[in-house]
ZADO-1210 file (C-alpha; in nm, 4 decimals, padded with zeros to 6 digits):
<atoms>
<atom x="00.9768" y="00.0005" z="-03.6310" code="MET" pos="1"/>
<atom x="00.8038" y="-00.0681" z="-03.2983" code="ARG" pos="2"/>
<atom x="00.8557" y="00.1791" z="-03.0154" code="VAL" pos="3"/>
<atom x="00.8530" y="00.0438" z="-02.6621" code="ALA" pos="4"/>
<atom x="00.6501" y="00.2588" z="-02.4282" code="ARG" pos="5"/>
<atom x="00.7537" y="00.3189" z="-02.0727" code="ILE" pos="6"/>
<atom x="00.4616" y="00.3731" z="-01.8391" code="ASN" pos="7"/>
<atom x="00.5390" y="00.6282" z="-01.5742" code="LYS" pos="8"/>
<atom x="00.3438" y="00.5741" z="-01.2571" code="LYS" pos="9"/>
<atom x="00.2524" y="00.8680" z="-01.0428" code="GLU" pos="10"/>
<atom x="00.4408" y="00.7899" z="-00.7247" code="THR" pos="11"/>
<atom x="00.2836" y="01.0361" z="-00.4865" code="ALA" pos="12"/>
<atom x="00.0633" y="01.3408" z="-00.4633" code="PRO" pos="13"/>
<atom x="00.1836" y="01.5854" z="-00.7217" code="GLY" pos="14"/>
<atom x="00.2140" y="01.6156" z="-01.0955" code="LEU" pos="15"/>
<atom x="00.4119" y="01.3999" z="-01.3334" code="GLY" pos="16"/>
<atom x="00.5242" y="01.1551" z="-01.0665" code="GLY" pos="17"/>
<atom x="00.6948" y="01.4274" z="-00.8643" code="LYS" pos="18"/>
<atom x="00.6577" y="01.4263" z="-00.4895" code="VAL" pos="19"/>
<atom x="00.5230" y="01.7537" z="-00.3507" code="ASP" pos="20"/>
<atom x="00.7739" y="01.8031" z="-00.0700" code="LEU" pos="21"/>
<atom x="00.6008" y="02.1210" z="00.0503" code="LYS" pos="22"/>
<atom x="00.3387" y="01.8940" z="00.2056" code="LEU" pos="23"/>
<atom x="00.6016" y="01.7973" z="00.4640" code="LEU" pos="24"/>
<atom x="00.6401" y="02.1518" z="00.6028" code="ASP" pos="25"/>
<atom x="00.3645" y="02.1381" z="00.8678" code="PRO" pos="26"/>
<atom x="00.4684" y="01.7885" z="00.9767" code="LEU" pos="27"/>
<atom x="00.8343" y="01.8824" z="01.0154" code="VAL" pos="28"/>
<atom x="00.7384" y="02.2013" z="01.1977" code="LYS" pos="29"/>
<atom x="00.5215" y="02.0022" z="01.4414" code="LYS" pos="30"/>
<atom x="00.7964" y="01.7543" z="01.5370" code="TYR" pos="31"/>
<atom x="01.1174" y="01.9524" z="01.4831" code="LYS" pos="32"/>
<atom x="01.3280" y="01.9549" z="01.7998" code="GLY" pos="33"/>
<atom x="01.1011" y="01.7135" z="01.9878" code="LYS" pos="34"/>
<atom x="01.2479" y="01.4083" z="02.1550" code="LYS" pos="35"/>
<atom x="01.1365" y="01.0798" z="01.9966" code="GLY" pos="36"/>
<atom x="01.0267" y="01.2456" z="01.6727" code="ASN" pos="37"/>
<atom x="01.1638" y="00.9870" z="01.4276" code="LEU" pos="38"/>
<atom x="00.8720" y="00.7438" z="01.4167" code="ILE" pos="39"/>
<atom x="00.5979" y="01.0123" z="01.4233" code="PRO" pos="40"/>
<atom x="00.7721" y="01.1897" z="01.1336" code="LEU" pos="41"/>
<atom x="00.7905" y="00.8664" z="00.9341" code="LEU" pos="42"/>
<atom x="00.4289" y="00.7761" z="01.0135" code="GLN" pos="43"/>
<atom x="00.3101" y="01.1216" z="00.9138" code="GLY" pos="44"/>
<atom x="00.5066" y="01.1075" z="00.5913" code="THR" pos="45"/>
<atom x="00.3612" y="00.7704" z="00.5032" code="GLN" pos="46"/>
<atom x="00.0085" y="00.8874" z="00.5859" code="ASN" pos="47"/>
<atom x="00.0626" y="01.1784" z="00.3492" code="MET" pos="48"/>
<atom x="00.2125" y="00.9953" z="00.0507" code="TYR" pos="49"/>
<atom x="00.1051" y="00.6342" z="00.1064" code="GLY" pos="50"/>
<atom x="00.4714" y="00.5385" z="00.1403" code="TYR" pos="51"/>
<atom x="00.7959" y="00.7077" z="00.2424" code="ILE" pos="52"/>
<atom x="00.9658" y="00.8640" z="-00.0600" code="PRO" pos="53"/>
<atom x="01.3465" y="00.8875" z="-00.0373" code="PRO" pos="54"/>
<atom x="01.3242" y="01.2592" z="-00.1159" code="GLU" pos="55"/>
<atom x="01.1086" y="01.3073" z="00.1942" code="ALA" pos="56"/>
<atom x="01.3698" y="01.1416" z="00.4149" code="MET" pos="57"/>
<atom x="01.6327" y="01.3816" z="00.2842" code="HIS" pos="58"/>
<atom x="01.4116" y="01.6821" z="00.3597" code="ILE" pos="59"/>
<atom x="01.3360" y="01.5511" z="00.7092" code="ILE" pos="60"/>
<atom x="01.7074" y="01.4955" z="00.7650" code="SER" pos="61"/>
<atom x="01.7965" y="01.8439" z="00.6459" code="LYS" pos="62"/>
<atom x="01.5279" y="02.0115" z="00.8569" code="GLU" pos="63"/>
<atom x="01.5585" y="01.8073" z="01.1785" code="THR" pos="64"/>
<atom x="01.9154" y="01.6792" z="01.1839" code="GLY" pos="65"/>
<atom x="01.7999" y="01.3163" z="01.1918" code="LEU" pos="66"/>
<atom x="02.0253" y="01.0862" z="00.9918" code="LYS" pos="67"/>
<atom x="01.8884" y="00.9347" z="00.6719" code="VAL" pos="68"/>
<atom x="02.0605" y="00.6075" z="00.7659" code="SER" pos="69"/>
<atom x="01.8663" y="00.6001" z="01.0946" code="ASP" pos="70"/>
<atom x="01.5419" y="00.6591" z="00.9068" code="MET" pos="71"/>
<atom x="01.6173" y="00.3759" z="00.6626" code="TYR" pos="72"/>
<atom x="01.6996" y="00.1516" z="00.9577" code="GLY" pos="73"/>
<atom x="01.3591" y="00.2165" z="01.1154" code="VAL" pos="74"/>
<atom x="01.1671" y="00.1980" z="00.7870" code="VAL" pos="75"/>
<atom x="01.3223" y="-00.1356" z="00.6911" code="THR" pos="76"/>
<atom x="01.2847" y="-00.2822" z="01.0410" code="PHE" pos="77"/>
<atom x="00.9146" y="-00.2132" z="01.0999" code="TYR" pos="78"/>
<atom x="00.6644" y="-00.3794" z="00.8679" code="ALA" pos="79"/>
<atom x="00.4262" y="-00.0826" z="00.8927" code="GLN" pos="80"/>
<atom x="00.6518" y="00.1333" z="00.6774" code="PHE" pos="81"/>
<atom x="00.6771" y="00.1221" z="00.2981" code="ARG" pos="82"/>
<atom x="00.9437" y="00.2469" z="00.0619" code="LEU" pos="83"/>
<atom x="00.7310" y="00.1981" z="-00.2501" code="ASN" pos="84"/>
<atom x="00.3839" y="00.3152" z="-00.3515" code="PRO" pos="85"/>
<atom x="00.0998" y="00.0715" z="-00.2844" code="VAL" pos="86"/>
<atom x="-00.2426" y="00.0125" z="-00.4295" code="GLY" pos="87"/>
<atom x="-00.5625" y="00.1681" z="-00.3046" code="LYS" pos="88"/>
<atom x="-00.6615" y="-00.1653" z="-00.1465" code="HIS" pos="89"/>
<atom x="-00.4012" y="-00.3688" z="00.0397" code="ILE" pos="90"/>
<atom x="-00.4826" y="-00.7385" z="00.0506" code="ILE" pos="91"/>
<atom x="-00.3199" y="-00.9120" z="00.3483" code="LYS" pos="92"/>
<atom x="-00.3334" y="-01.2892" z="00.3400" code="VAL" pos="93"/>
<atom x="-00.2517" y="-01.4564" z="00.6710" code="CYS" pos="94"/>
<atom x="00.0091" y="-01.7321" z="00.6653" code="HIS" pos="95"/>
<atom x="00.0173" y="-01.7969" z="01.0402" code="GLY" pos="96"/>
<atom x="00.0026" y="-02.1536" z="01.1663" code="THR" pos="97"/>
<atom x="-00.3770" y="-02.1933" z="01.1632" code="ALA" pos="98"/>
<atom x="-00.4086" y="-02.0383" z="00.8165" code="CYS" pos="99"/>
<atom x="-00.1104" y="-02.2321" z="00.6849" code="HIS" pos="100"/>
<atom x="-00.2694" y="-02.5597" z="00.7974" code="VAL" pos="101"/>
<atom x="-00.5955" y="-02.4545" z="00.6290" code="GLN" pos="102"/>
<atom x="-00.4127" y="-02.3983" z="00.2956" code="ASN" pos="103"/>
<atom x="-00.3491" y="-02.0242" z="00.2903" code="ALA" pos="104"/>
<atom x="-00.0857" y="-02.0927" z="00.0266" code="LYS" pos="105"/>
<atom x="-00.3574" y="-02.1922" z="-00.2234" code="ALA" pos="106"/>
<atom x="-00.5534" y="-01.8751" z="-00.1401" code="VAL" pos="107"/>
<atom x="-00.2464" y="-01.6611" z="-00.2055" code="THR" pos="108"/>
<atom x="-00.1646" y="-01.8455" z="-00.5281" code="GLU" pos="109"/>
<atom x="-00.5177" y="-01.7970" z="-00.6639" code="ASP" pos="110"/>
<atom x="-00.5050" y="-01.4260" z="-00.5805" code="ILE" pos="111"/>
<atom x="-00.1616" y="-01.3942" z="-00.7422" code="GLN" pos="112"/>
<atom x="-00.2877" y="-01.5653" z="-01.0558" code="ASN" pos="113"/>
<atom x="-00.5992" y="-01.3487" z="-01.0727" code="PHE" pos="114"/>
<atom x="-00.4207" y="-01.0179" z="-01.0095" code="LEU" pos="115"/>
<atom x="-00.1068" y="-01.1217" z="-01.1994" code="GLU" pos="116"/>
<atom x="00.1207" y="-00.9956" z="-00.9197" code="VAL" pos="117"/>
<atom x="00.3702" y="-01.1528" z="-00.6849" code="LYS" pos="118"/>
<atom x="00.3720" y="-01.1192" z="-00.3074" code="ASP" pos="119"/>
<atom x="00.4380" y="-00.7535" z="-00.2286" code="GLY" pos="120"/>
<atom x="00.3357" y="-00.6498" z="-00.5788" code="GLY" pos="121"/>
<atom x="00.0891" y="-00.3864" z="-00.6910" code="THR" pos="122"/>
<atom x="-00.1427" y="-00.4185" z="-00.9886" code="THR" pos="123"/>
<atom x="-00.0651" y="-00.1897" z="-01.2848" code="PRO" pos="124"/>
<atom x="-00.3874" y="00.0051" z="-01.2215" code="ASP" pos="125"/>
<atom x="-00.2704" y="00.0748" z="-00.8613" code="ASN" pos="126"/>
<atom x="-00.5917" y="-00.0687" z="-00.7178" code="ILE" pos="127"/>
<atom x="-00.4473" y="-00.3698" z="-00.5300" code="PHE" pos="128"/>
<atom x="-00.1303" y="-00.4581" z="-00.3428" code="THR" pos="129"/>
<atom x="-00.0897" y="-00.8172" z="-00.2247" code="LEU" pos="130"/>
<atom x="00.0967" y="-00.9025" z="00.0956" code="GLU" pos="131"/>
<atom x="00.1398" y="-01.2201" z="00.2932" code="THR" pos="132"/>
<atom x="00.1554" y="-01.1599" z="00.6671" code="VAL" pos="133"/>
<atom x="00.2603" y="-01.3736" z="00.9625" code="ALA" pos="134"/>
<atom x="-00.0666" y="-01.3459" z="01.1556" code="CYS" pos="135"/>
<atom x="-00.3868" y="-01.1429" z="01.1512" code="LEU" pos="136"/>
<atom x="-00.5075" y="-01.2767" z="01.4865" code="GLY" pos="137"/>
<atom x="-00.8206" y="-01.4390" z="01.3445" code="CYS" pos="138"/>
<atom x="-00.7218" y="-01.8031" z="01.3808" code="CYS" pos="139"/>
<atom x="-01.0798" y="-01.9275" z="01.4222" code="SER" pos="140"/>
<atom x="-01.1553" y="-01.7904" z="01.0731" code="LEU" pos="141"/>
<atom x="-00.8593" y="-01.9608" z="00.9013" code="ALA" pos="142"/>
<atom x="-00.7674" y="-01.9148" z="00.6263" code="PRO" pos="143"/>
<atom x="-00.8230" y="-01.5417" z="00.6433" code="VAL" pos="144"/>
<atom x="-00.7423" y="-01.2223" z="00.4539" code="MET" pos="145"/>
<atom x="-00.7955" y="-00.8556" z="00.5249" code="MET" pos="146"/>
<atom x="-00.8610" y="-00.5857" z="00.2718" code="ILE" pos="147"/>
<atom x="-00.8464" y="-00.2499" z="00.4417" code="GLY" pos="148"/>
<atom x="-01.0392" y="-00.2906" z="00.7666" code="ASP" pos="149"/>
<atom x="-01.2562" y="-00.5782" z="00.6405" code="GLU" pos="150"/>
<atom x="-01.1751" y="-00.9356" z="00.7425" code="THR" pos="151"/>
<atom x="-01.2736" y="-01.2313" z="00.5252" code="TYR" pos="152"/>
<atom x="-01.2532" y="-01.5793" z="00.6743" code="GLY" pos="153"/>
<atom x="-01.3052" y="-01.9458" z="00.5970" code="LYS" pos="154"/>
<atom x="-01.1663" y="-01.8741" z="00.2524" code="LEU" pos="155"/>
<atom x="-01.0862" y="-02.0819" z="-00.0476" code="SER" pos="156"/>
<atom x="-00.8903" y="-01.9364" z="-00.3352" code="GLY" pos="157"/>
<atom x="-01.2135" y="-01.9050" z="-00.5321" code="LYS" pos="158"/>
<atom x="-01.3917" y="-01.7166" z="-00.2499" code="LYS" pos="159"/>
<atom x="-01.0971" y="-01.4799" z="-00.2085" code="ALA" pos="160"/>
<atom x="-01.0921" y="-01.4008" z="-00.5798" code="VAL" pos="161"/>
<atom x="-01.4698" y="-01.3380" z="-00.5756" code="GLU" pos="162"/>
<atom x="-01.4240" y="-01.0793" z="-00.2979" code="VAL" pos="163"/>
<atom x="-01.1515" y="-00.9078" z="-00.5010" code="ILE" pos="164"/>
<atom x="-01.3629" y="-00.9159" z="-00.8184" code="LYS" pos="165"/>
<atom x="-01.6454" y="-00.7395" z="-00.6326" code="GLU" pos="166"/>
<atom x="-01.4105" y="-00.4672" z="-00.5075" code="ILE" pos="167"/>
<atom x="-01.2727" y="-00.4289" z="-00.8603" code="LYS" pos="168"/>
<atom x="-01.6279" y="-00.4028" z="-00.9976" code="ARG" pos="169"/>
<atom x="-01.7104" y="-00.1253" z="-00.7484" code="LYS" pos="170"/>
<atom x="-01.3880" y="00.0583" z="-00.8346" code="GLU" pos="171"/>
<atom x="-01.4682" y="00.0396" z="-01.2063" code="THR" pos="172"/>
<atom x="-01.8193" y="00.1755" z="-01.1458" code="LEU" pos="173"/>
<atom x="-01.6770" y="00.4579" z="-00.9324" code="GLN" pos="174"/>
<atom x="-01.4235" y="00.5463" z="-01.2025" code="GLN" pos="175"/>
<atom x="-01.6971" y="00.5545" z="-01.4682" code="LYS" pos="176"/>
<atom x="-01.9151" y="00.7719" z="-01.2447" code="LYS" pos="177"/>
<atom x="-01.6284" y="01.0151" z="-01.1827" code="SER" pos="178"/>
<atom x="-01.5494" y="01.0297" z="-01.5537" code="LEU" pos="179"/>
<atom x="-01.9142" y="01.0978" z="-01.6402" code="THR" pos="180"/>
<atom x="-01.9334" y="01.3740" z="-01.3769" code="GLU" pos="181"/>
<atom x="-01.6139" y="01.5343" z="-01.5103" code="ASN" pos="182"/>
<atom x="-01.7436" y="01.5265" z="-01.8680" code="ILE" pos="183"/>
<atom x="-02.0773" y="01.6780" z="-01.7678" code="SER" pos="184"/>
<atom x="-01.9011" y="01.9624" z="-01.5819" code="LYS" pos="185"/>
<atom x="-01.7085" y="02.0569" z="-01.8947" code="ASN" pos="186"/>
</atoms>
């Protein structure tokens, strides 16, 4: 008999996929009772966890009196906020007019095929999240993508995948180095 395994992803800082809600205490204390505190609270929460866990919204609501429904309204309206964990490296592929004309769709498709994720998806190793965006403001470099703060322009699908392969290679080397250091400490 074959047993199907369910992989549990760690969703935020903490053990066993649990969100450490105590991390919110200083943030809530800083903004509690201040006018216009909703967005700073959400931004701080996302900076802490990498996304906004539902449990965090309930704690913020309980401690500040803000409505969870108002928080969801803001989080789902603004593209800067996330309701799900993301990878260490967020790949943003521009699909604005200039990039669209220069075949950004092919760039995105090649990245999707290489990473085996859909738009908005995160790789199983939590290294990459792929997003298409309306405009990165780099029209003269079309088609363009950003990974973190780095901008890559005049791309083809092949060039984009090569950039991602290099980042993946560096991540693998870093993981091996960390593992070796941990073994040598013990």
